[in-house]
BAFI-3210 file (N, C-alpha, C; in Angstrom, 3 decimals, decimal comma, padded with zeros to 6 digits):
// residues 193
n [1|2|3|4|5|6|7|8|9|10|11|12|13|14|15|16|17|18|19|20|21|22|23|24|25|26|27|28|29|30|31|32|33|34|35|36|37|38|39|40|41|42|43|44|45|46|47|48|49|50|51|52|53|54|55|56|57|58|59|60|61|62|63|64|65|66|67|68|69|70|71|72|73|74|75|76|77|78|79|80|81|82|83|84|85|86|87|88|89|90|91|92|93|94|95|96|97|98|99|100|101|102|103|104|105|106|107|108|109|110|111|112|113|114|115|116|117|118|119|120|121|122|123|124|125|126|127|128|129|130|131|132|133|134|135|136|137|138|139|140|141|142|143|144|145|146|147|148|149|150|151|152|153|154|155|156|157|158|159|160|161|162|163|164|165|166|167|168|169|170|171|172|173|174|175|176|177|178|179|180|181|182|183|184|185|186|187|188|189|190|191|192|193]
n.u [-046,385|-045,451|-042,700|-041,278|-041,895|-040,527|-037,811|-037,358|-037,307|-034,864|-031,595|-029,268|-028,367|-028,531|-029,948|-029,582|-030,524|-029,962|-030,302|-032,965|-034,089|-034,062|-036,280|-039,214|-041,420|-042,897|-043,568|-041,562|-039,473|-041,055|-041,538|-038,623|-038,018|-040,072|-039,295|-036,752|-034,371|-031,424|-030,204|-031,440|-030,973|-031,477|-031,673|-030,405|-031,221|-030,036|-031,226|-033,613|-035,624|-035,310|-034,949|-035,114|-032,938|-033,090|-031,625|-030,780|-029,191|-025,794|-023,260|-021,383|-022,849|-022,443|-023,447|-024,402|-022,363|-021,074|-019,203|-019,889|-022,093|-021,244|-019,875|-022,173|-023,409|-021,574|-021,695|-024,607|-025,207|-024,057|-025,045|-027,681|-027,132|-026,225|-028,913|-030,317|-028,902|-029,454|-032,208|-032,613|-031,180|-032,406|-034,937|-033,857|-033,261|-035,760|-037,364|-035,923|-036,232|-039,063|-039,790|-038,306|-039,656|-042,218|-041,514|-041,185|-043,833|-045,155|-043,919|-044,624|-047,298|-047,520|-046,486|-048,110|-049,948|-048,519|-047,610|-050,266|-050,685|-048,274|-048,653|-051,230|-050,770|-049,190|-050,960|-052,932|-052,005|-051,734|-054,067|-055,705|-053,903|-053,847|-056,558|-056,763|-055,509|-056,740|-058,902|-057,639|-056,948|-059,361|-060,618|-059,020|-059,167|-061,970|-061,256|-061,482|-060,625|-057,707|-054,411|-052,125|-049,886|-049,508|-049,338|-046,824|-045,647|-047,706|-047,613|-044,871|-045,474|-047,203|-045,249|-043,485|-044,537|-045,638|-043,309|-042,546|-044,368|-043,838|-041,342|-041,867|-043,439|-041,418|-039,447|-041,189|-041,751|-039,563|-038,613|-040,556|-039,992|-039,484|-037,333|-034,632|-033,910|-030,802|-031,478|-032,265|-030,351|-027,554|-024,609|-021,616|-018,808|-015,605|-012,844|-010,020|-007,367]
n.v [002,858|000,356|-000,650|001,554|003,491|001,683|001,713|004,296|004,801|003,580|003,953|003,498|003,951|001,368|-002,022|-005,356|-008,565|-010,296|-008,528|-007,862|-010,849|-011,027|-009,400|-008,812|-007,850|-009,843|-008,967|-007,324|-009,320|-011,111|-009,579|-009,050|-011,974|-012,173|-010,912|-011,604|-010,407|-009,230|-007,363|-003,664|-000,519|002,886|005,823|008,864|012,295|015,129|014,746|013,773|010,898|009,879|007,767|004,166|001,324|-001,857|-004,703|-007,730|-011,163|-011,288|-011,528|-013,109|-015,202|-014,994|-013,970|-010,497|-008,436|-006,995|-005,259|-004,984|-003,370|-001,157|-000,269|000,375|002,088|004,486|004,822|005,318|008,163|009,475|008,594|009,620|012,497|012,375|011,553|013,523|015,807|014,969|014,999|017,729|018,691|017,671|018,594|021,517|021,456|020,843|022,775|025,043|024,467|024,345|027,226|028,233|027,225|028,632|031,283|031,293|030,601|033,107|035,219|034,186|034,901|037,507|038,361|037,113|038,879|040,785|039,183|038,268|041,006|040,843|038,745|039,146|041,798|040,901|039,084|040,671|042,365|039,895|038,836|041,289|041,351|038,822|038,817|040,549|039,720|037,802|039,197|040,399|038,339|037,115|039,507|039,372|036,878|037,435|039,151|041,924|045,033|045,487|044,693|042,078|043,184|043,919|041,805|040,470|041,807|041,835|038,993|038,958|040,444|038,812|036,572|037,461|038,202|035,971|034,548|036,041|035,535|032,728|032,773|034,411|032,390|030,308|031,099|031,576|028,987|028,021|029,064|028,605|026,205|023,387|023,564|021,554|018,975|018,111|015,381|014,500|014,275|012,332|010,906|010,515|008,670|009,966|009,879|011,112|012,096]
n.w [-015,449|-013,649|-013,234|-014,279|-012,116|-009,889|-010,791|-010,911|-007,727|-007,531|-006,412|-007,896|-011,225|-012,685|-012,521|-011,726|-012,574|-010,704|-008,221|-008,570|-008,239|-005,177|-003,963|-002,596|-004,061|-006,489|-008,940|-010,557|-010,938|-012,502|-014,697|-015,591|-016,103|-018,132|-020,206|-020,799|-019,077|-018,385|-017,171|-016,396|-017,074|-016,222|-018,051|-017,133|-017,573|-016,202|-013,535|-014,161|-015,482|-018,528|-020,510|-020,719|-020,584|-021,527|-021,164|-022,396|-022,721|-022,439|-025,022|-024,575|-022,910|-020,081|-017,002|-015,918|-014,190|-010,975|-011,716|-014,549|-014,052|-012,667|-015,010|-016,554|-015,322|-015,252|-017,906|-018,509|-017,724|-019,460|-021,987|-021,304|-021,533|-024,549|-025,505|-024,864|-026,226|-028,930|-029,410|-028,806|-030,938|-033,241|-033,004|-033,175|-035,770|-037,100|-036,223|-037,610|-040,093|-040,602|-039,794|-041,944|-044,238|-043,233|-043,475|-046,469|-047,030|-045,977|-047,464|-050,098|-050,062|-049,874|-052,289|-053,910|-054,912|-056,488|-058,478|-059,561|-060,887|-062,318|-064,041|-065,403|-066,732|-069,102|-070,232|-070,706|-072,868|-074,786|-075,600|-076,873|-079,262|-080,326|-081,039|-082,778|-084,679|-085,461|-086,579|-088,340|-090,540|-090,777|-092,269|-094,374|-095,476|-096,261|-098,298|-098,072|-096,379|-094,118|-094,749|-094,030|-092,880|-090,223|-088,851|-088,252|-086,287|-084,139|-083,583|-082,569|-080,343|-078,977|-078,607|-077,010|-074,619|-073,798|-073,154|-071,449|-069,404|-068,912|-067,819|-065,199|-063,876|-063,925|-062,030|-059,826|-059,214|-058,843|-056,334|-054,340|-054,018|-051,587|-048,755|-048,363|-045,785|-043,840|-043,605|-045,955|-047,817|-049,369|-048,057|-049,708|-050,100|-050,923|-052,946|-052,765|-054,700]
ca.u [-045,850|-044,848|-041,489|-040,730|-041,801|-039,521|-036,472|-036,984|-036,897|-033,870|-030,734|-028,212|-029,159|-028,418|-030,588|-029,312|-031,451|-029,666|-030,974|-034,624|-034,834|-034,098|-037,346|-040,350|-042,468|-042,616|-044,133|-040,366|-039,083|-041,652|-040,836|-037,288|-038,270|-040,720|-038,539|-035,377|-033,633|-030,341|-030,121|-031,814|-030,239|-032,231|-031,005|-031,255|-030,657|-030,688|-032,201|-035,169|-035,424|-035,531|-035,180|-034,672|-032,117|-033,226|-030,305|-030,604|-028,105|-024,336|-022,770|-020,723|-023,488|-022,039|-024,030|-023,727|-021,549|-021,391|-018,163|-020,463|-023,187|-020,465|-019,494|-023,245|-023,657|-021,129|-022,313|-025,940|-025,357|-023,374|-026,063|-028,757|-026,572|-026,312|-029,931|-031,062|-028,589|-029,846|-033,466|-032,477|-030,432|-033,579|-036,028|-033,760|-033,405|-037,131|-037,702|-035,481|-036,956|-040,466|-039,577|-037,955|-040,972|-043,310|-041,287|-041,609|-045,345|-045,454|-043,340|-045,614|-048,565|-047,427|-045,811|-049,288|-050,800|-047,580|-047,688|-051,242|-050,508|-047,241|-049,236|-052,270|-050,296|-048,799|-052,025|-054,058|-051,285|-051,520|-055,502|-055,869|-053,040|-054,446|-057,914|-056,578|-054,471|-058,001|-059,737|-057,029|-057,020|-060,870|-061,017|-058,139|-059,869|-063,049|-061,202|-061,633|-059,945|-056,326|-053,462|-051,802|-048,714|-049,261|-049,336|-045,637|-045,854|-048,628|-047,031|-043,921|-045,939|-047,546|-044,358|-042,271|-045,473|-045,765|-041,769|-042,269|-045,116|-043,078|-040,330|-042,328|-043,970|-040,336|-039,010|-041,880|-041,714|-038,187|-038,556|-041,674|-039,684|-039,029|-036,281|-034,336|-033,311|-029,613|-031,434|-032,542|-028,904|-026,927|-023,368|-020,935|-017,379|-014,864|-011,326|-008,820|-005,550]
ca.v [001,757|-000,197|-000,642|003,025|003,720|001,005|002,396|005,951|004,608|002,717|004,864|003,525|003,729|-000,220|-002,932|-006,423|-009,707|-010,818|-007,727|-008,114|-011,826|-010,768|-008,317|-009,595|-007,682|-010,669|-008,332|-007,024|-010,677|-011,298|-008,537|-009,401|-013,264|-012,433|-010,081|-012,337|-009,458|-009,693|-005,904|-002,652|000,670|004,036|006,891|010,287|013,779|016,450|014,073|013,008|009,706|009,897|006,588|002,845|000,540|-003,394|-005,520|-009,318|-011,864|-010,944|-012,425|-014,512|-016,004|-014,927|-013,108|-009,430|-008,560|-005,763|-004,278|-004,563|-002,565|000,087|000,497|001,070|003,203|005,520|005,045|005,567|009,524|009,876|008,114|010,907|013,735|012,059|011,600|014,928|016,511|014,393|015,540|019,223|018,972|017,317|019,799|022,815|021,313|020,757|024,385|025,847|024,013|024,974|028,770|028,624|027,086|029,365|032,427|031,103|030,974|034,554|035,869|033,987|035,470|038,732|038,390|037,021|040,235|041,425|038,034|038,573|041,853|040,864|037,876|039,844|042,519|040,139|038,448|041,899|042,441|038,795|038,796|041,769|041,194|037,728|039,039|041,846|038,977|037,046|040,095|040,646|037,130|036,687|040,247|039,128|036,087|037,933|040,007|043,435|045,439|045,787|043,804|041,409|043,723|044,217|040,273|039,837|042,778|041,285|037,922|039,190|040,691|037,447|035,696|037,903|038,416|034,651|034,381|037,007|034,677|031,495|033,516|034,640|031,171|029,667|031,976|031,475|027,629|027,788|030,029|027,947|024,392|023,120|023,652|020,058|019,181|017,499|013,883|014,352|013,942|010,952|011,011|009,604|008,506|010,509|009,233|012,270|011,593]
ca.w [-015,456|-012,242|-013,551|-014,104|-010,550|-009,366|-011,206|-010,278|-006,618|-006,935|-005,867|-008,781|-012,572|-013,140|-011,661|-012,400|-012,395|-009,196|-007,380|-008,725|-007,464|-003,889|-003,777|-002,128|-004,980|-007,676|-010,553|-011,096|-010,937|-013,867|-015,895|-015,986|-017,018|-019,553|-021,238|-020,848|-019,263|-017,406|-016,530|-016,473|-016,674|-016,358|-018,760|-016,838|-017,856|-014,990|-012,518|-014,896|-016,267|-020,075|-021,283|-020,254|-021,544|-021,434|-021,582|-022,498|-022,257|-023,092|-025,985|-023,682|-022,112|-018,600|-016,176|-015,600|-012,758|-010,519|-012,571|-015,592|-013,335|-012,597|-016,209|-017,090|-014,520|-015,938|-019,409|-018,628|-017,833|-020,980|-022,918|-021,185|-022,272|-025,870|-026,205|-024,970|-027,260|-030,424|-029,121|-028,915|-032,249|-034,086|-032,621|-033,578|-037,414|-037,619|-036,014|-038,626|-041,679|-040,368|-039,969|-043,543|-044,831|-042,995|-044,216|-047,624|-047,330|-045,940|-048,719|-051,180|-049,818|-050,104|-053,615|-054,810|-055,320|-057,541|-059,229|-060,111|-061,801|-063,399|-065,101|-066,220|-067,715|-070,365|-070,708|-071,300|-074,156|-075,568|-075,608|-077,812|-080,009|-080,912|-081,392|-083,910|-085,837|-085,931|-087,166|-090,011|-090,946|-091,436|-093,392|-095,687|-096,251|-097,109|-099,538|-097,793|-095,448|-094,138|-095,267|-093,054|-092,486|-088,880|-088,050|-087,405|-085,045|-083,140|-083,462|-081,726|-078,955|-078,138|-078,339|-075,771|-073,476|-073,410|-072,577|-069,875|-068,354|-068,614|-066,944|-064,166|-063,178|-063,624|-060,857|-058,582|-058,992|-058,051|-055,196|-054,094|-053,626|-050,052|-048,339|-048,056|-044,483|-043,800|-043,933|-047,209|-048,580|-049,183|-048,153|-050,486|-050,042|-052,023|-053,292|-053,383|-055,068]
c.u [-045,115|-043,227|-040,480|-040,608|-040,702|-038,202|-036,353|-036,959|-035,497|-032,659|-029,488|-029,040|-029,117|-028,956|-030,155|-030,440|-031,180|-030,508|-032,563|-034,958|-034,742|-035,278|-038,506|-041,443|-042,194|-043,046|-042,536|-039,579|-039,950|-041,551|-039,595|-037,654|-038,803|-040,097|-036,969|-034,456|-032,540|-029,986|-030,957|-031,088|-031,105|-031,049|-031,220|-030,469|-031,236|-031,527|-033,576|-034,865|-036,148|-035,636|-034,613|-034,169|-032,370|-032,420|-030,715|-029,320|-026,635|-023,914|-022,225|-021,282|-023,305|-022,884|-023,507|-023,207|-021,424|-020,093|-019,104|-021,504|-022,254|-020,104|-020,900|-023,539|-023,062|-021,471|-023,684|-025,945|-024,792|-024,284|-027,414|-028,232|-026,927|-027,840|-030,870|-030,472|-029,191|-031,423|-033,542|-032,002|-031,672|-034,687|-035,626|-033,943|-034,895|-038,016|-037,382|-036,040|-038,378|-040,759|-039,145|-039,395|-042,236|-042,832|-041,297|-043,066|-045,441|-044,991|-044,337|-046,685|-048,422|-046,999|-046,946|-049,958|-049,712|-047,548|-048,967|-051,254|-049,561|-048,022|-050,531|-051,971|-050,052|-049,820|-053,129|-053,383|-051,622|-052,995|-055,895|-055,182|-053,642|-055,858|-057,683|-055,992|-056,031|-058,775|-058,824|-056,948|-058,216|-061,139|-060,035|-058,881|-061,220|-062,999|-061,160|-060,835|-058,505|-055,528|-052,915|-050,146|-048,371|-049,187|-048,272|-045,290|-046,240|-048,127|-046,008|-044,292|-046,430|-046,365|-043,417|-043,476|-045,365|-044,420|-041,886|-043,224|-044,417|-042,077|-040,512|-042,569|-042,582|-039,703|-039,888|-041,635|-040,342|-037,982|-039,315|-041,156|-039,283|-037,856|-035,528|-033,531|-031,879|-030,074|-032,018|-031,479|-028,274|-025,517|-022,820|-019,535|-016,686|-013,499|-010,777|-007,579|-004,632]
c.v [001,294|-000,262|000,765|003,689|003,092|001,748|003,640|005,797|004,294|003,972|004,960|003,357|002,210|-000,823|-004,199|-007,273|-009,841|-010,071|-007,978|-009,534|-011,740|-009,854|-009,428|-009,231|-008,892|-010,023|-007,847|-008,307|-011,118|-010,413|-008,794|-010,741|-013,168|-011,767|-010,846|-011,293|-009,973|-008,185|-004,855|-001,431|001,909|005,074|008,311|011,177|014,842|015,895|013,631|012,050|009,968|008,739|005,359|001,713|-000,863|-003,926|-006,832|-009,791|-011,294|-012,130|-013,711|-015,338|-016,129|-013,670|-011,724|-009,093|-007,384|-004,766|-004,288|-003,002|-001,164|000,774|000,898|002,050|004,587|005,921|005,876|007,389|010,061|009,740|009,319|011,999|013,570|012,303|012,746|015,651|015,957|014,878|016,782|019,486|018,737|018,509|021,187|022,371|021,309|022,295|025,030|025,674|024,543|026,269|029,056|028,401|028,090|030,949|032,561|031,358|032,402|035,539|035,749|034,583|036,845|039,139|037,738|038,132|040,790|040,432|038,146|039,814|041,763|039,773|038,477|040,947|042,050|039,548|039,626|042,519|041,385|038,723|039,752|041,641|039,984|038,055|040,177|040,846|038,322|037,730|040,515|039,690|037,144|037,965|039,921|037,885|036,364|038,717|041,394|043,636|045,322|044,507|043,128|041,758|043,936|042,863|040,178|040,549|041,984|039,989|037,949|039,695|039,538|036,411|036,062|038,058|036,856|033,997|034,893|035,909|033,585|031,908|033,749|033,531|030,225|029,973|031,633|029,982|027,302|028,050|028,952|026,278|024,660|022,928|021,903|019,890|017,990|015,854|013,766|014,217|012,960|011,429|010,010|009,757|009,240|010,066|010,510|011,851|012,809]
c.w [-014,084|-012,400|-013,508|-012,712|-009,775|-009,671|-010,881|-008,597|-006,237|-006,806|-006,978|-010,024|-013,248|-011,991|-012,258|-012,028|-011,075|-008,400|-007,395|-008,042|-006,082|-003,254|-003,462|-003,068|-005,982|-009,003|-011,007|-011,682|-012,683|-015,063|-016,615|-016,995|-018,116|-020,471|-021,720|-020,487|-018,111|-016,671|-017,167|-016,211|-017,140|-017,000|-018,174|-017,352|-016,846|-014,033|-013,057|-015,860|-017,717|-020,882|-020,272|-021,079|-021,005|-021,883|-021,436|-022,172|-022,774|-023,838|-025,890|-022,898|-020,710|-018,035|-016,021|-014,326|-012,283|-011,482|-013,820|-015,326|-013,176|-013,870|-016,815|-016,534|-014,839|-017,191|-019,546|-018,391|-019,084|-022,221|-022,790|-021,934|-023,878|-026,433|-026,142|-025,845|-028,484|-030,287|-029,556|-030,480|-032,996|-033,913|-033,579|-035,333|-037,707|-037,204|-037,229|-040,031|-041,639|-040,485|-041,420|-044,372|-044,507|-043,630|-045,714|-048,193|-046,993|-047,039|-049,905|-051,280|-050,375|-051,598|-054,466|-055,354|-056,521|-058,502|-060,191|-061,145|-062,988|-064,609|-065,874|-066,966|-069,066|-071,111|-071,683|-072,748|-075,285|-076,186|-077,101|-078,883|-081,294|-081,620|-082,767|-085,024|-086,292|-086,941|-088,796|-090,775|-091,282|-092,348|-094,371|-096,216|-096,661|-098,221|-099,319|-096,447|-095,443|-094,464|-093,835|-092,307|-091,242|-088,008|-087,612|-086,168|-083,992|-082,797|-082,173|-080,510|-078,238|-077,857|-076,999|-074,576|-073,150|-072,636|-071,329|-068,596|-067,760|-067,507|-065,286|-063,065|-062,964|-062,129|-059,661|-058,407|-058,257|-056,635|-054,070|-053,264|-052,396|-049,991|-047,804|-046,869|-044,541|-044,281|-044,859|-048,138|-048,398|-049,171|-048,973|-050,230|-051,082|-052,050|-053,752|-053,420|-054,951]
res [h|p|m|v|s|f|l|g|a|q|p|k|n|v|t|l|k|s|a|v|a|q|m|s|d|d|r|f|s|r|f|f|s|e|r|h|l|e|a|v|c|k|i|p|f|k|e|t|l|i|a|i|l|l|l|g|k|k|k|s|d|r|e|f|t|n|r|d|a|e|f|l|e|r|v|s|k|s|l|g|v|s|i|n|n|a|k|t|f|k|f|k|e|d|y|h|v|l|m|a|e|k|n|k|t|d|v|l|a|r|l|s|e|g|i|d|h|e|i|k|n|p|l|n|a|i|k|p|a|a|q|r|i|q|s|i|l|k|k|a|d|a|g|k|g|e|s|g|s|k|v|p|e|y|l|d|m|i|v|r|n|t|d|r|i|i|q|i|m|t|r|l|r|n|f|a|r|p|i|r|s|a|g|d|f|e|l|t|p|l|r|l|k]
***
């Protein structure tokens, strides 16, 4: 945008409407008037323009003065540092959350082989126990064969191994929950007595 080039060429960080009105290029005057601007302040960080602050009328309806411009000049550098710090902090926070999630994914991939084994073992005990109970009950209904004396033992095995699968899945689900970032929490005032 031509305004960015224009601001970049200005020696100061603050340009007042009165200064733009004196320029020969009316593009900047139009830019100011179309947006109802009174001042424009470049926000630098280490000699690089990182933001532009567009200022409209003051609440007092007074025009911006040179004194206002001097104040904005000092503030603009602090704003640049603050904006850069905020971007850096956000990047670091996002990076740490991303890396934690990536590490979880890597761990889950490695654990999947063990989980497969852990779940198949109880299932391989449950299925034959259930098939055996079916067989015993069918033979008992037909009036031939063994008694149901082993049925409680098989049922205990089914319950025990089912509980084991549930525990494994609960631990996996709890481990796989995403990490919450600081922005996910709500601060609530506390009254200490």
